[in-house]
N, C-alpha and C positions, 0 to 999 in steps of 0.2 A: 415167661422166658422171653428175652428180647430176640428179635429176628436177627440172625447172623448176617453180616455184611461182607460183600466181596467187591472187588474192582478189577475190571479187565485191563491187563497191562497195555493193550493196544489203544486204550481210551484216555491216555494221559501222555503228555510230552508233545512239544511242538517244534523243537529244534535239535540239532546234533548234540548239544550238551546234555540233553535229557536222555541219558543212557538208561539201560534197564536198572542198574543199581540205584540211580537217582530216582527213577519212577517208583521203585519198591520202597525207598525211604519215605517218599511223599505219601504213598498209600498207607504205610504203617503209621506215620505221624498223624494222619487224619482219623485214625481209629478203626480202620477196616480189619476184619479178621482173616481175610483170604484174598487171593488173586485168581483170576483166570489167566493162565499163561498163554499168551499169543505166540504161535509158532514163528511168525516173522520177527518178533522180539527176540526169541531164542536164537534165530539165525544171525541177527545183528550182533548179539552178545557173543556168539561163537566166533564171529569174525574178529572181535575185539580181543578175546582172551585165549583162543585156541589156534585158529587158522584163518588168516585174513582172506583166503580164497574159498572158504567154506561155502557150500550151497545147501539148499533145503533137502538135498538127498545125501549129504555126507553124514550119515546117521552116527557113525563112530565119533566124529568130532562133536556133533550135536549132543550126544550122550555125555561126553566129557564136560562140555559147558553146562549141560543140565544138572550135573552133580554139583557144580559151583552155584547154580541158581538155587538149588535145594538148600545149600548151606546159607546163602544170603537170606533166603526167606525164613529159615529156622532162627537165625540170629535176630531177625526183626519180629518174630512171633507171628509170621504169616503162613497160613496153610496154602498150598497150591491145590485149589479146588478142582481144576479141570484144565486139560490141554485143548486148545481150540485154534482155529476152526478147521475141522477135517471136512473138506468139501469135495463135491463132484465125485462121490464114491459110488453110489448105487445106480443100477439100471443099465450099465454098459452091455452091449451084445456079447454073447459067449464067443470066446476066441479073439476078441478085439484087443489091440494094443492098450487101449484105454482101460479095459477091464483088468488086464494083467498088471498095469501100472497101479491101479487102485489098490490091489491086494499087496503089492510090493510096498506101497506107501503105508498100508495098514500095519505091516510087520515093523517097519521103521518107526512109526509113531508109537507103537506099543513099547518098543525098546526105549524110546525117549520118555514115555510115561514112567517106566521103571526107574530111569535115571533121576528124574525130577521128584519122584515120590508122590505122584497123584494117582488116583484110582478111577478117574472119570475122563472120558473122551467125548467132546461135543461134536456131533455130526449135523451139519446143515443140510436141509433137503436140497437135492441137486438142481442147479439151474442150467445144466448142460442140455443142449438142444437135441441130441441124438440118442437119448436114453429111452428105455421101455416105458410105456404108460401103464403097464400092468402093476397094480398094487401087490399082487402076489409075487411078481418077479422082484420088485423093489424090496419087499419084505424078505425074500430069500437071501438077497445079498446082505442085508442088515443082520439077518439071523446068523449067517456065517461069520460076520464080523463080531457079533455078540458072543459067539462061542469062542472065537480067538481071544477076546477080552476076558471071558469067564475063566479061561485057563490060568489067568493071572489074578483072579478075583477083582477084575476091573468092570466098570459099568459104561454104558453107552447112553448119552443124553441126545435125543433126536429133536432138532429144532425146525419148526416151519419157517422157511425164508419166504417172505411174501411175494417174491419175484420168481420162485422156483418153477420148474417146468411142469411138474405133475403133482406136487404136494406143497402148495403155498399156504394152506390154512391149518389151524390147529385140529380141525375135524379130520382132514385127510391124513395128517401125520399121526393122529391118535388111532385112526383105523389101521394104518400100517404097523404101528407099534403093537396093536392087538394081534395082527397077523404074525408078527415076529414071534410073539408068545415066549419071551424069555424073561426070567426074573431080573436080569441085570440090564434091562432096557427100559428107559423111561423118557420123560420129556424135558426139554428146556423150553419154557414159555418166555415170551418177550412182549413188553407193552407195545413197542414199535411194530413188530411183525404182525401182531393181532390187529391193533387199531389202524396201522398203515395199510394193511391188506384188505380189511373188511369195511373200513369207513373212509380212510384217507386216500387221496389220489394226487400225485405231484403233477399230473398233466392237465388239471382243470384249474380254472380261475378261482373257484371257491375253495380248492384244496380238499374237497371231499368227492366221493363217487357221485357222478351226476346222471348216470343212466337210470337212477331211481329218484323220485321226488324226495326232498330232504326228510320229510316226516316219515315216509316209508322206510328210508334208509336207516333212520334212527331206531325205528321199531325193530327192523330186521337185526341190527347190530345188538340191541338190547336182548333180543331173543337168543342170539348166538352166545352171548356172555352168560345168560341164565343156563343154557344148555351145558356150557363148559363147567360151570359150578356144580351142576348136578351129575355130570357123567364122569368126570376125571377124578380118580382116587387121589387123595393128597400125597400118598406115598409114591405115586408114579410121576410126580413133579420133582425132578432132581434139583433144579434151580430156576430162578426167575430173573430175567434181565430187564433192566429199566432204563428208559430214555424217552425222549419226546421227539418231535420233528418240526422243522420250520415249514411254513407255507412257502412254496416256491414261486417267486415272482421275477420275470414272467414264467408261466408254467413250462414244464419240460416238454420236449417233443415226445410223442408216444412211441417213436421208433426206437429200435435197438441201436446203440451207439457203435462206434468203430471197434470197440473191444468186445462187442457182442452182449453188452450189459443192458438189461431191460430198465425202464424208467424207475421202478421201485428199487432196483438194485443201486442205481446211481443216487437216488434219494437216501437210501440207507447208508451209503458209504461216506456222505459228506454233509448231511443236513440234520444230524441227530444231536440236539443239545441235551444237557441234563434237564430233569423236570423243573418246570416253573422258571425257565430262562428263555422265553420267547417262542416256545412251541405251542401247538394248538390241538394236538390229538387228544381224544378222550382217554387218557392214560389212567386217571383216577378210577374210572369205571372198570377198566381192565384189571387193575390191581385189586379192586373190590371183589371182582369175580373170582380171581385166583385165591384170595384170602377166604372166600366163602366155601371153598373146597375143604377148608381146615388146614391148608398148607401154612406152615410157619418156618419154612426152611430158608435156604440161602437166597437173599436178594443181591443181585450183582449189577453194578453200574457199568453199562456198556454204551458209551457215547462216541459219536464220530462227528465232531463239530468243526468243519472246515470253513465256516462262514464268519464274516466280520459283522457280527450282530451286536447291537448296543447292550443286550442282556447277557452277553457272554463274559464270564469272568476272565481276568487276565492270567493266561497260563504261561506266556513267554517269560514273564518276570517273577512269577510267584506260583510255581508248580504245586507247592505244598498247600498254599491258600486255595488253589483250584480244587484239590482233592478234598479239602475241608468243606468247601462250598457244596461239592457234590454230596458229601455226607449230610449236610444240612438239608439239601433237597430230597435226599432219600428219606430222612426222618419226616419231612413235611408230607411226602407222598403217602407214607404209611399212616400217618395221623389222619390225613384227609380220607383215606380209604376206609379206615376203621370207624371214623366219625360218621361217614355216610352210610355205614352198615349198621349203625346203632339204632 
């Protein structure tokens, strides 16, 4: 059986003419089976077709637009795999305004999920600075969210964001998922988040973590991937995101920026090309580790390439060609990972 393919709607389009319908047509023309529907894309589409003043909290208008997105995807043969990215949710103090807002947002997003016809919500591990470090507390929030989703037969895919405050690695997120202990909670794994968090570093000249000698770092990373392959059940991986990363020259400052974003967060937002287009992370090794679990589910292209790199395909003038090149790079990644596992 071929691996099903998905493309994040936020990962294509580079100018105002690249509206959500244009993006969807390009993704479908490239042969993808599904999309990750990005909430900001839905907000932009809502402003175009329902209410020009709509905001991310106008859930009634968002649901109306979501029904139209569902129709567009259906006409193109695209499944809406997941709504993303639900962020900064877990860990807020009891009684805080942030915690109240998190659960209000959860209700709104679940309504949007019903409107667009998806059964999965992606939750990124929180990078908020003022949340609890307790894994039990983080898990209790996610358990409550999981139960809200289960009432609709929906699932929660928890993703380690490598700049997160307390859960930046696959191990930590997997530990929290086990504590949540709900059938409808699994993982979203990501080549960038794993390799960029445990091996890469945008603040060093080499582009890798330098607090360890290179040989020791490579051994440690290999051991981590072997552990991932042996510990995580394949049915607990809900989908797998793929991208690479550019080496940052000159290196980024290790300090938090004016928006409060840590270096790996800035790296993630603007330096992530499709595989084999100028990146340097060991993404084939990560892919091999995920495949060794037995996982053959959704591979999703999630790239954020804001750089003027010579290896970057032209998206401004050929959005469909860009999507097709991403599909080619997906196929090459799978082939290399399977070949290296032979």
